C-alpha positions as a printed Julia matrix, in Angstrom:
393×3 Matrix{Float64}:
  23.67   -6.27  -13.11
  25.89   -3.48  -11.85
  25.94   -1.83  -15.25
  22.28   -0.97  -14.99
  22.92    0.98  -11.8
  24.99    3.72  -13.44
  24.01    6.35  -15.97
  24.11    5.14  -19.58
  23.78    6.95  -22.92
  20.18    8.09  -23.19
  19.6     6.36  -26.54
  20.34    2.99  -24.91
  17.81    3.41  -22.14
  14.21    2.29  -22.12
  11.4     4.79  -21.52
  11.04    4.11  -17.78
  14.78    4.42  -17.14
  14.92    7.56  -19.29
  12.09    9.15  -17.33
  13.84    8.26  -14.07
  17.14    9.75  -15.26
  15.4    13.0   -16.19
  14.12   13.35  -12.63
  17.62   12.7   -11.3
  19.18   15.23  -13.67
  16.73   17.96  -12.69
  17.36   17.29   -8.99
  13.78   16.22   -8.23
  15.02   12.93   -6.77
  18.36   11.49   -5.71
  20.06    8.77   -7.75
  19.16    5.35   -6.36
  20.83    2.1    -7.43
  17.81   -0.11   -6.81
  15.41    2.29   -8.54
  17.57    2.16  -11.65
  17.61   -1.62  -11.54
  13.84   -1.71  -11.23
  13.4     0.78  -14.09
  15.51   -1.45  -16.33
  13.52   -4.5   -15.25
  10.25   -2.76  -16.1
  11.56   -1.7   -19.5
  12.65   -5.28  -20.22
   9.22   -6.58  -19.23
   7.48   -4.15  -21.56
   9.77   -5.1   -24.47
   9.05   -8.78  -24.01
   5.33   -8.31  -23.54
   5.08   -6.03  -26.56
   7.04   -8.47  -28.71
   4.69  -11.29  -27.75
   1.33   -9.68  -28.35
   2.11   -6.63  -30.5
   1.52   -3.09  -29.3
  -1.64   -2.61  -31.37
  -3.37   -5.93  -30.62
  -6.44   -5.32  -28.52
  -7.8    -8.84  -28.48
  -7.03  -10.68  -25.27
  -6.47  -13.83  -27.41
  -3.76  -12.16  -29.49
  -1.18  -13.56  -27.11
  -2.07  -17.1   -28.23
  -1.11  -16.35  -31.8
   1.76  -13.99  -31.06
   3.65  -16.36  -28.79
   6.33  -18.51  -30.33
   5.89  -22.24  -29.92
   7.53  -23.67  -26.79
   8.28  -20.16  -25.45
   7.61  -19.44  -21.8
   4.73  -17.1   -20.93
   5.77  -13.63  -19.88
   6.17  -13.29  -16.13
   4.95  -10.15  -14.44
   6.63   -8.28  -11.61
   5.76   -7.97   -7.92
   7.65   -5.06   -6.34
   7.76   -4.76   -2.57
   9.66   -2.55   -0.17
   9.39    0.09    2.49
   7.0     2.98    2.08
   8.29    6.04    0.29
  10.88    4.2    -1.82
   9.44    5.18   -5.2
   7.44    2.03   -6.03
   4.33    3.93   -7.11
   6.38    6.5    -9.02
   8.11    3.8   -11.07
   4.94    1.84  -11.74
   3.24    5.04  -12.91
   6.15    5.59  -15.31
   5.89    2.01  -16.53
   2.15    2.21  -17.1
   2.37    5.59  -18.81
   5.13    4.51  -21.21
   4.11    0.89  -21.82
   3.43    0.21  -25.48
   0.88   -2.48  -24.61
  -2.54   -1.34  -25.8
  -4.66   -3.54  -23.54
  -3.64   -2.31  -20.08
  -5.21   -1.11  -16.88
  -3.95    0.46  -13.64
  -6.25    0.06  -10.63
  -6.09   -0.06   -6.84
  -6.25   -3.67   -5.67
  -9.26   -3.17   -3.37
 -11.24   -1.49   -6.15
 -10.4    -4.37   -8.48
 -11.56   -6.98   -5.99
 -14.78   -5.07   -5.48
 -15.41   -5.35   -9.21
 -14.57   -9.07   -9.12
 -17.17   -9.74   -6.44
 -19.74   -7.8    -8.48
 -18.96   -9.86  -11.59
 -19.23  -13.08   -9.58
 -22.62  -11.97   -8.25
 -23.83  -11.07  -11.75
 -22.76  -14.45  -13.15
 -24.53  -16.34  -10.38
 -27.7   -14.36  -10.99
 -27.53  -15.07  -14.74
 -26.84  -18.76  -14.1
 -29.86  -18.94  -11.82
 -32.02  -17.34  -14.52
 -30.66  -19.66  -17.2
 -28.82  -16.82  -18.96
 -25.34  -18.25  -18.33
 -23.89  -21.74  -18.22
 -21.9   -23.28  -15.38
 -22.11  -22.97  -11.64
 -18.5   -21.84  -11.23
 -18.22  -18.08  -11.86
 -14.41  -17.9   -11.73
 -13.58  -19.06  -15.3
 -15.96  -16.66  -17.1
 -15.06  -13.79  -14.77
 -11.33  -14.32  -15.4
 -11.92  -14.52  -19.14
 -13.92  -11.28  -19.1
 -11.21   -9.46  -17.12
  -8.38  -10.48  -19.46
 -10.54   -9.69  -22.49
 -10.42   -6.06  -21.34
  -6.84   -5.88  -20.03
  -3.88   -8.11  -20.82
  -1.6    -6.04  -18.56
  -2.93   -5.31  -15.08
  -1.1    -2.94  -12.72
  -1.94   -2.91   -9.0
  -0.73   -0.32   -6.52
  -0.65   -1.08   -2.76
  -1.34   -4.79   -3.13
  -2.54   -5.99    0.26
  -5.02   -8.61    1.41
  -7.18   -7.82    4.43
 -10.58   -9.25    3.54
 -11.34  -12.94    4.06
 -13.74  -12.96    1.1
 -10.86  -11.8    -1.14
  -8.37  -14.2     0.43
 -10.53  -17.26   -0.18
 -10.87  -16.73   -3.95
  -7.48  -15.23   -4.88
  -5.76  -18.54   -5.65
  -8.43  -19.8    -8.06
  -9.07  -16.36   -9.53
  -5.45  -15.58  -10.37
  -4.73  -19.1   -11.55
  -7.53  -18.58  -14.07
  -6.37  -15.05  -14.92
  -2.81  -16.2   -15.6
  -4.11  -19.15  -17.65
  -5.92  -16.61  -19.81
  -2.68  -14.72  -20.4
  -2.77  -11.96  -17.79
   0.5   -10.24  -16.94
   0.57   -8.64  -13.49
   2.68   -5.76  -12.22
   2.04   -4.92   -8.58
   3.55   -2.87   -5.78
   3.23   -3.69   -2.1
   4.74   -2.82    1.24
   5.27   -6.5     2.05
   6.81   -9.57    0.44
   4.38  -12.19   -0.92
   5.01  -14.5     2.05
   3.89  -11.74    4.43
   0.52  -11.06    2.79
  -2.6   -11.66    4.92
  -0.41  -12.43    7.99
  -3.09  -12.6    10.7
  -6.07  -13.46    8.54
  -8.67  -16.08    9.3
  -8.09  -19.43    7.56
  -4.71  -18.24    6.27
  -3.64  -21.77    5.2
  -6.41  -21.62    2.58
  -4.84  -18.4     1.27
  -1.28  -19.71    0.95
  -1.76  -21.45   -2.44
  -2.21  -17.97   -3.89
   1.34  -17.06   -2.82
   2.7   -19.96   -4.89
   0.55  -18.98   -7.87
   1.85  -15.41   -7.57
   5.5   -16.51   -7.37
   5.04  -18.82  -10.36
   3.76  -15.99  -12.55
   5.6   -12.89  -11.33
   9.2   -12.13  -10.53
   9.71  -10.75   -7.04
  11.74   -7.55   -6.71
  12.54   -5.85   -3.41
  13.02   -2.11   -3.71
  15.42   -1.19   -0.94
  16.82    2.23   -0.32
  18.22    4.6     2.25
  16.09    7.64    1.47
  12.4     7.85    2.29
  11.38   10.4    -0.33
   7.77   11.02    0.66
   8.25   11.36    4.4
  10.68   14.2     3.86
   7.65   16.31    2.92
   6.44   16.43    6.53
   7.62   19.49    8.45
   8.62   19.39   12.12
   6.17   22.17   13.01
   3.23   20.16   11.67
   3.71   17.06   13.82
   1.87   18.26   16.94
  -0.61   21.09   16.44
  -2.88   22.55   19.11
  -6.4    23.49   18.04
  -6.0    26.98   19.5
  -3.06   27.77   17.25
  -3.56   29.94   14.18
  -4.77   27.98   11.11
  -4.45   24.72   13.03
  -6.94   22.76   10.93
  -5.49   24.17    7.7
  -1.99   23.08    8.72
  -3.16   19.52    9.34
  -4.97   19.49    6.01
  -1.85   20.8     4.26
   0.26   18.09    5.91
  -2.25   15.47    4.75
  -2.13   16.72    1.18
   1.68   16.62    1.22
   1.53   13.04    2.46
  -0.92   12.05   -0.27
   1.45   13.62   -2.79
  -1.24   13.7    -5.46
  -2.68   10.24   -4.79
  -6.43    9.91   -4.45
  -7.71    9.52   -0.9
  -9.64    6.3    -0.21
 -11.23    4.44    2.67
 -10.02    0.97    3.57
  -9.96   -1.47    6.48
  -7.63   -3.82    8.31
  -8.42   -7.38    9.35
  -6.7    -8.55   12.53
  -7.59  -11.91   14.08
 -11.12  -11.78   12.76
 -11.75   -8.15   13.68
 -12.2    -5.39   11.14
 -10.7    -1.97   11.77
 -12.17    0.7     9.48
  -9.73    3.28    8.12
 -11.95    6.12    6.88
  -9.17    8.07    5.15
  -5.98    6.65    3.68
  -3.59    7.14    0.8
   0.07    6.83   -0.17
   0.86    4.78    2.93
  -0.67    7.27    5.39
  -3.91    7.1     7.4
  -6.07    9.79    8.98
  -8.42    9.22   11.92
 -10.67   11.29   14.12
 -10.11   10.57   17.81
 -13.65    9.2    18.06
 -13.12    6.74   15.2
  -9.92    5.25   16.58
  -9.69    5.66   20.33
 -13.29    5.19   21.4
 -13.31    1.78   19.78
 -12.3    -1.32   21.85
  -8.88   -1.67   20.25
  -5.72   -3.03   21.82
  -1.98   -3.3    21.26
  -2.22   -5.86   18.44
  -4.65   -3.63   16.58
  -2.42   -0.58   16.86
   0.63   -2.63   15.81
  -1.31   -3.77   12.75
  -1.98   -0.12   11.91
   1.71    0.68   12.43
   2.69   -2.15   10.11
   0.36   -0.93    7.36
   0.92    2.85    7.49
   4.08    4.95    7.76
   2.28    8.04    9.13
  -0.87    8.32   11.22
  -2.85   11.53   11.69
  -5.15   11.68   14.74
  -7.43   14.71   14.95
  -9.66   16.17   17.64
  -7.73   14.71   20.57
  -9.48   16.12   23.65
  -8.24   16.75   27.16
  -8.96   13.51   29.04
  -9.82   13.04   32.7
 -10.64    9.97   34.8
 -13.96    9.57   33.0
 -11.94    8.96   29.83
  -9.48    6.5    31.34
 -10.21    3.9    28.67
  -9.54    6.37   25.87
  -6.39    7.57   27.61
  -5.15    4.0    27.96
  -5.73    3.35   24.27
  -3.96    6.59   23.38
  -0.99    5.49   25.48
  -0.96    2.12   23.71
  -1.23    3.74   20.29
   1.72    6.05   20.94
   3.79    3.14   22.27
   3.01    1.03   19.18
   3.93    3.82   16.76
   7.02    4.82   18.73
   8.32    1.24   18.98
   7.65    0.72   15.27
   9.41    3.94   14.3
   6.27    5.42   12.72
   5.25    9.05   12.54
   2.28   10.45   14.42
   0.65   13.76   13.53
  -1.68   15.08   16.22
  -4.29   17.85   16.35
  -5.06   18.2    20.07
  -6.84   20.55   22.46
  -3.83   20.97   24.78
  -0.06   20.45   24.95
   1.04   16.82   25.23
   1.84   17.06   28.95
  -1.64   18.46   29.69
  -3.77   16.03   27.71
  -4.51   13.72   30.65
  -5.62   15.23   33.95
  -6.75   12.17   35.89
  -5.12   11.63   39.27
  -5.93    8.03   40.18
  -4.92    4.76   38.56
  -1.81    4.0    36.52
  -2.82    6.14   33.56
  -1.49    9.36   35.12
   1.97    7.84   35.56
   1.92    6.14   32.16
   0.81    9.3    30.41
   3.97   11.06   31.58
   5.9     8.62   29.4
   3.46    9.19   26.55
   3.9    12.96   26.74
   7.68   12.49   26.7
   7.42   10.27   23.64
   5.16   12.74   21.87
   7.77   15.44   22.4
  10.49   13.14   21.06
   8.41   12.0    18.07
   8.18   15.56   16.78
  11.93   16.14   17.05
  14.04   16.38   13.93
  16.22   13.53   15.19
  13.27   11.15   15.56
  11.78   12.13   12.19
  15.09   11.53   10.44
  15.68    8.13   12.0
  12.04    6.96   11.92
  12.02    3.75    9.95
   9.17    2.33    7.89
  10.17   -1.2     8.95
   7.4    -3.22   10.64
   7.45   -3.78   14.37
   9.68   -6.72   15.29
   6.91   -8.87   16.71
   4.68   -8.2    13.7
   7.03   -9.49   11.02
């Protein structure tokens, strides 16, 4: 195992490992033991998958004829680890270099949206007598694998109860049809859908996943993506020159080329919309996040999901905005205690954001202002950890 963690002759390396070594040689990334191990694992998976079905076979049933008798089906790979460790980078390399012809890379939420559409179409056809069977899962699974034998998911996470309730049966059918899954996630399989409604009904999916994919934790000391965020862009006042442009530039650096999407979080039956997200970061307008009736558990759920939060249009608050001020205090506490990064575009310096005089908010906001100053310091940014909050694990 240790031998795969050191440079080897280039002609002995697979395409993913070779691509990784080129980035290391050019100084674009630092050498990382676990990344090299994962690259080798991905290359080995592609070799086995290609040997079983043949690189040019496009029929989803080719695997039935290509597999040797009594051989075990190819297991996929589920890669989890902290944000910014290179999971997406390595999966992109794997997908780009894989010799498997029938392959697809898709965001998990987009995929599940397509699944629900296919289920709806089958039910409509069954009702009209155009399709047989009341259960849509088998034909939907067959149709999916007919198009893609290798399926790559980035940011695998389960937040929707409708998804959670069908995942076990859906993926059992997909794997039975020969699907091989490669997925990245910020959490281990056992930590998926942690606060979801009817979670016991979801747990069989975890076993199905473990039976059909090897689990690999990508650990590391360096958080590559978060290094892109400059100290001067952490707290920006709207009156400063090019304030909005600086926030936008910070957001683009955080996305690092990934497409921006909208998503949502499910926490104890409540849905929290996230209008803008990507690459482990989220972006909110003050109105969208802090005028909603959210509490500590909601903000901790956000902290667990995203490594960096941008909050724009933070106004100066007075006693009439005590509720918003209280939520802002709670948000900062949740992110601070979780070691997350907060980027703010505000109408005043941190120690002038709340101007109420009565109640506990004035006293509590002094602590918030202090934490906002600390959270933009180089020391905090360097030690900020993408680990989840202790009580949210």
